[in-house]
VOBA-1610 file (N, C-alpha, C; in pm, whole numbers, padded with zeros to 5 digits, always signed):
BEGIN
Met+01861-01759+00966Met+01888-01646+00879Met+01926-01526+00966Pro+02038-01457+00935Pro+02078-01342+01016Pro+01979-01228+01000Pro+01967-01143+01102Pro+01873-01030+01090Pro+01915-00937+00978Glu+01817-00885+00909Glu+01843-00795+00799Glu+01884-00657+00852Thr+01978-00594+00785Thr+02015-00459+00825Thr+01911-00363+00769Ala+01883-00259+00843Ala+01784-00161+00799Ala+01838-00087+00677Ile+01750-00066+00583Ile+01786+00005+00460Ile+01727+00144+00468Thr+01806+00242+00433Thr+01757+00379+00430Thr+01734+00418+00285Leu+01623+00481+00261Leu+01583+00519+00126Leu+01590+00670+00109Val+01629+00713-00010Val+01631+00855-00046Val+01497+00887-00112Thr+01429+00990-00060Thr+01302+01035-00117Thr+01308+01187-00137Arg+01207+01238-00201Arg+01195+01383-00221Arg+01200+01457-00087Glu+01144+01397+00018Glu+01138+01460+00150Glu+01263+01437+00233Gly+01354+01356+00188Gly+01474+01323+00264Gly+01488+01173+00280Leu+01556+01132+00386Leu+01576+00990+00411Leu+01457+00931+00485Lys+01430+00803+00459Lys+01326+00734+00534Lys+01367+00588+00548Pro+01327+00526+00658Pro+01360+00384+00676Pro+01270+00299+00587Asp+01319+00180+00555Asp+01244+00087+00472Asp+01154+00001+00560Arg+01024+00001+00534Arg+00934-00084+00611Arg+00920-00223+00550Phe+00966-00240+00426Phe+00958-00370+00361Phe+01082-00453+00393Arg+01062-00582+00410Arg+01171-00675+00442Arg+01182-00780+00333Arg+01303-00818+00305Arg+01327-00922+00205Arg+01324-01062+00266Asp+01299-01071+00394Asp+01285-01198+00464Asp+01146-01254+00431Leu+01142-01366+00362Leu+01014-01421+00316Leu+00929-01477+00429Glu+00986-01496+00546Glu+00913-01554+00658Glu+00851-01448+00750Thr+00873-01325+00724Thr+00824-01219+00812Thr+00676-01192+00791Ser+00612-01134+00891Ser+00474-01091+00875Ser+00469-00942+00841Ala+00584-00875+00848Ala+00593-00733+00812Ala+00573-00722+00660Pro+00554-00603+00610Pro+00549-00588+00464Pro+00672-00653+00401Arg+00648-00733+00295Arg+00756-00811+00234Arg+00786-00764+00093Leu+00913-00768+00059Leu+00961-00742-00076Leu+01014-00874-00129Val+00946-00929-00229Val+00978-01063-00277Val+01032-01058-00420Pro+01113-01158-00457Pro+01155-01166-00597Pro+01036-01204-00686Leu+01045-01170-00812Leu+00935-01195-00905Leu+00897-01343-00911Asp+00995-01431-00903Asp+00964-01574-00915Asp+00886-01630-00795Thr+00875-01555-00687Thr+00795-01600-00572Thr+00669-01515-00552Leu+00640-01428-00646Leu+00528-01335-00631Leu+00394-01407-00616Glu+00366-01504-00698Glu+00237-01574-00692Glu+00212-01632-00553Asn+00313-01697-00495Asn+00298-01753-00359Asn+00278-01644-00256Ala+00353-01535-00269Ala+00342-01425-00173Ala+00204-01360-00177Leu+00147-01348-00296Leu+00016-01285-00310Leu-00095-01370-00249Ala-00070-01499-00231Ala-00169-01587-00170Ala-00179-01566-00019Ser-00080-01497+00037Ser-00080-01471+00181Ser-00135-01332+00209Asn-00155-01303+00336Asn-00201-01171+00377Asn-00083-01077+00395Gly-00111-00951+00401Gly-00008-00852+00427Gly+00033-00777+00301Glu+00105-00668+00326Glu+00152-00586+00214Glu+00265-00658+00141Ile+00258-00654+00008Ile+00357-00722-00075Ile+00416-00622-00173Gly+00547-00631-00187Gly+00619-00561-00291Gly+00695-00664-00372Val+00727-00630-00494Val+00801-00722-00579Val+00926-00652-00631Glu+01037-00724-00633Glu+01162-00671-00686Glu+01185-00735-00822Ile+01204-00651-00924Ile+01214-00701-01061Ile+01340-00648-01129Ala+01381-00720-01231Ala+01490-00674-01318Ala+01436-00564-01409Asn+01524-00485-01463Asn+01479-00377-01552Asn+01444-00428-01692Thr+01445-00559-01711Thr+01410-00620-01838Thr+01270-00681-01838Val+01201-00678-01724Val+01066-00734-01712Val+00970-00646-01793Lys+00876-00709-01859Lys+00772-00635-01932Lys+00670-00581-01833Ala+00639-00454-01843Ala+00545-00389-01750Ala+00410-00460-01750Glu+00365-00506-01864Glu+00235-00571-01875Glu+00228-00698-01792Ala+00341-00762-01764Ala+00342-00885-01685Ala+00295-00860-01542Leu+00310-00738-01493Leu+00269-00705-01356Leu+00128-00648-01348Leu+00072-00611-01459Leu-00059-00547-01464Leu-00167-00624-01387Pro-00176-00756-01399Pro-00281-00827-01324Pro-00264-00820-01172His-00148-00779-01125His-00120-00777-00981His-00121-00637-00920Phe-00146-00534-01001Phe-00138-00397-00951Phe-00223-00375-00826Asp-00341-00434-00821Asp-00430-00410-00707Asp-00378-00470-00577Arg-00284-00563-00584Arg-00230-00626-00463Arg-00089-00579-00429Leu-00024-00510-00520Leu+00114-00468-00497Leu+00121-00329-00435Ala+00189-00318-00324Ala+00211-00189-00260Ala+00339-00123-00311Leu+00429-00205-00365Leu+00562-00156-00405Leu+00614-00238-00521Ile+00673-00170-00618Ile+00751-00237-00722Ile+00890-00176-00717Ala+00990-00261-00695Ala+01130-00218-00688Ala+01200-00264-00816Ile+01254-00169-00889Ile+01318-00197-01017Ile+01469-00189-01000Ala+01538-00296-01038Ala+01683-00303-01025Ala+01752-00221-01133Phe+01853-00146-01091Phe+01943-00075-01181Phe+02081-00139-01162Pro+02124-00226-01254Pro+02253-00293-01235Pro+02372-00197-01241Ala+02355-00084-01308Ala+02460+00017-01318Ala+02393+00154-01332Tyr+02460+00258-01289Tyr+02397+00391-01296Tyr+02373+00434-01440Gly+02447+00381-01534Gly+02432+00418-01674Gly+02328+00336-01750Asp+02265+00241-01684Asp+02164+00156-01748Asp+02028+00219-01726Gly+01973+00283-01827Gly+01850+00360-01813Gly+01721+00284-01836Arg+01728+00153-01856Arg+01604+00078-01883Arg+01504+00087-01768Gly+01551+00103-01645Gly+01461+00115-01531Gly+01373+00239-01538Tyr+01426+00347-01595Tyr+01346+00469-01611Tyr+01229+00443-01705Ser+01258+00379-01817Ser+01153+00348-01915Ser+01048+00257-01854Leu+01092+00158-01779Leu+00999+00066-01715Leu+00911+00138-01613Ala+00968+00229-01537Ala+00889+00307-01440Ala+00781+00387-01512Lys+00816+00453-01621Lys+00719+00532-01696Lys+00608+00442-01751Gln+00644+00323-01797Gln+00544+00230-01850Gln+00449+00183-01739Leu+00504+00152-01623Leu+00419+00108-01511Leu+00322+00218-01471Arg+00368+00342-01464Arg+00278+00453-01430Arg+00173+00472-01540Ala+00214+00461-01667Ala+00119+00478-01777Ala+00012+00369-01777Leu+00046+00250-01729Leu-00050+00140-01719Leu-00142+00154-01598Gly-00110+00248-01508Gly-00199+00275-01395Gly-00149+00231-01259Phe-00022+00191-01246Phe+00027+00154-01113Phe+00036+00279-01027Thr-00030+00274-00910Thr-00033+00390-00821Thr+00044+00367-00691Gly+00097+00248-00673Gly+00174+00219-00552Gly+00311+00285-00558Thr+00396+00246-00467Thr+00531+00302-00458Thr+00622+00237-00561Leu+00697+00320-00633Leu+00801+00272-00724Leu+00936+00304-00663Arg+01021+00204-00658Arg+01154+00220-00599Arg+01261+00182-00701Ala+01361+00268-00714Ala+01480+00235-00792Ala+01581+00173-00697Val+01639+00061-00735Val+01734-00010-00649Val+01866-00023-00724Gly+01970+00042-00673Gly+02099+00028-00738Gly+02184+00152-00726Pro+02297+00150-00796Pro+02399+00255-00781Pro+02371+00382-00859Leu+02254+00441-00839Leu+02225+00569-00904Leu+02308+00678-00836Ile+02318+00792-00903Ile+02391+00905-00847Ile+02295+01022-00828Ala+02333+01114-00745Ala+02245+01226-00710Ala+02200+01306-00833Asp+02284+01317-00934Asp+02247+01390-01054Asp+02128+01327-01127Gln+02097+01201-01098Gln+01986+01132-01163Gln+01856+01141-01082Phe+01861+01203-00966Phe+01746+01206-00875Phe+01624+01271-00940His+01641+01389-00995His+01529+01461-01056His+01466+01377-01166Tyr+01547+01318-01250Tyr+01495+01239-01360Tyr+01422+01114-01309Ala+01475+01051-01206Ala+01408+00933-01148Ala+01269+00970-01098Leu+01258+01083-01029Leu+01127+01128-00980Leu+01034+01161-01097Ala+01088+01225-01200Ala+01007+01261-01316Ala+00955+01138-01390Cys+01027+01028-01382Cys+00983+00904-01448Cys+00883+00825-01365Gly+00858+00869-01243Gly+00758+00804-01161Gly+00808+00736-01035Phe+00939+00736-01013Phe+00993+00675-00891Phe+00958+00762-00770Asp+00935+00694-00657Asp+00907+00762-00532Asp+01028+00762-00439Glu+01115+00662-00456Glu+01228+00646-00364Glu+01340+00571-00434Ile+01460+00587-00377Ile+01579+00521-00430Ile+01650+00449-00317Glu+01677+00322-00339Glu+01753+00241-00244Glu+01894+00227-00299Leu+01989+00281-00225Leu+02128+00282-00271Leu+02211+00174-00203Pro+02309+00118-00274Pro+02407+00035-00205Pro+02480+00120-00101Ala+02526+00058+00006Ala+02591+00131+00117Ala+02707+00217+00068Ala+02788+00165-00024Ala+02904+00241-00073Ala+02860+00370-00143Asn+02752+00363-00221Asn+02703+00482-00290Asn+02644+00582-00191Ala+02572+00531-00092Ala+02513+00619+00009Ala+02622+00690+00089Ala+02733+00622+00115Ala+02844+00685+00188Ala+02914+00790+00102Arg+02925+00764-00027Arg+02994+00855-00118Arg+02910+00979-00146Gln+02778+00964-00151Gln+02688+01077-00176Gln+02580+01078-00067Pro+02607+01143+00044Pro+02508+01146+00152Pro+02384+01226+00113Glu+02282+01214+00192Glu+02151+01273+00164Glu+02154+01422+00128Pro+02235+01507+00192Pro+02234+01649+00151Pro+02271+01669+00004Gln+02356+01583-00051Gln+02390+01594-00194Gln+02270+01562-00282Trp+02189+01466-00239Trp+02069+01430-00315Trp+01969+01546-00313Gln+01949+01606-00199Gln+01855+01717-00190Gln+01906+01839-00267Ala+02036+01862-00264Ala+02092+01974-00340Ala+02076+01951-00490Ala+02097+01829-00534Ala+02081+01797-00677Ala+01936+01816-00719Leu+01844+01780-00633Leu+01702+01796-00664Leu+01665+01944-00673Ala+01720+02025-00584Ala+01688+02168-00580Ala+01745+02244-00701Gln+01845+02188-00767Gln+01908+02257-00880Gln+01821+02260-01004Arg+01725+02167-01015Arg+01641+02160-01135Arg+01496+02173-01096Ser+01428+02266-01159Ser+01287+02282-01129Ser+01199+02250-01249Leu+01255+02255-01371Leu+01179+02228-01492Leu+01253+02128-01579Ser+01178+02068-01670Ser+01236+01968-01758Ser+01172+01980-01896Tyr+01241+01931-01997Tyr+01182+01925-02130Tyr+01095+01801-02145Gln+01119+01698-02064Gln+01039+01577-02071Gln+00914+01592-01984Arg+00808+01524-02025Arg+00690+01517-01940Arg+00722+01427-01824Gly+00673+01463-01708Gly+00702+01383-01591Gly+00582+01370-01500Tyr+00602+01293-01395Tyr+00497+01269-01298Tyr+00511+01361-01178Asp+00619+01433-01170Asp+00645+01512-01049Asp+00612+01659-01063Gln+00563+01703-01179Gln+00534+01844-01197Gln+00430+01862-01308Pro+00350+01965-01299Pro+00252+01989-01405Pro+00318+02059-01524Gly+00319+01995-01636Gly+00371+02057-01758Gly+00522+02064-01763Asn+00574+02051-01882Asn+00718+02065-01901Asn+00746+02205-01957Ile+00871+02232-01986Ile+00910+02366-02034Ile+00834+02403-02160Leu+00825+02311-02256Leu+00758+02342-02383Leu+00609+02368-02363Glu+00544+02288-02280Glu+00401+02310-02254Glu+00377+02444-02186Arg+00464+02483-02097Arg+00448+02612-02029Arg+00470+02728-02125Arg+00564+02714-02217Arg+00586+02819-02318Arg+00463+02833-02408Arg+00408+02721-02453Arg+00290+02724-02538Arg+00173+02790-02465Ala+00155+02757-02340Ala+00045+02814-02263Ala+00060+02965-02249Arg+00183+03013-02229Arg+00204+03159-02217Arg+00174+03229-02348Arg+00200+03161-02461Arg+00172+03222-02591Arg+00027+03202-02633Gly-00052+03130-02551Gly-00192+03106-02584Gly-00213+02999-02687Glu-00115+02910-02703Glu-00128+02805-02804Glu-00191+02678-02750Gly-00228+02677-02621Gly-00296+02565-02557Gly-00248+02437-02594
//
């Protein structure tokens, strides 16, 4: 098997290298497909699972204590099912790293973080078209949201109610 190329991830803090490997034979932290998760969990080491955006969040619930990472596939930037799945996983109590994998665009960064994602893994073509400074600039453009999120205390409506004393 040829050596895997290093993947760079976009995070709130900037770029970071990927410590997880998709090579199933490695002793490093591994990112495995869902159909091999049971076997991977029987071994030692950090395990992450890569899932389609159609997987039911409850199916992963029994494994939350062993999973360090859940990577959710986005087949297209306009397919928002991964956002809903991320919110469901967080609502069920997953505290590990959530990764969006696919051709997202910088304008979606704030929303991805608000839904519970910690990092985004981009295809090389997308990363070349929108380098990291564009992602950070897009994030800096929005500070509040109407939706409840995981990345900030209170949304716009909750803050307005609090100022008016409506608790």
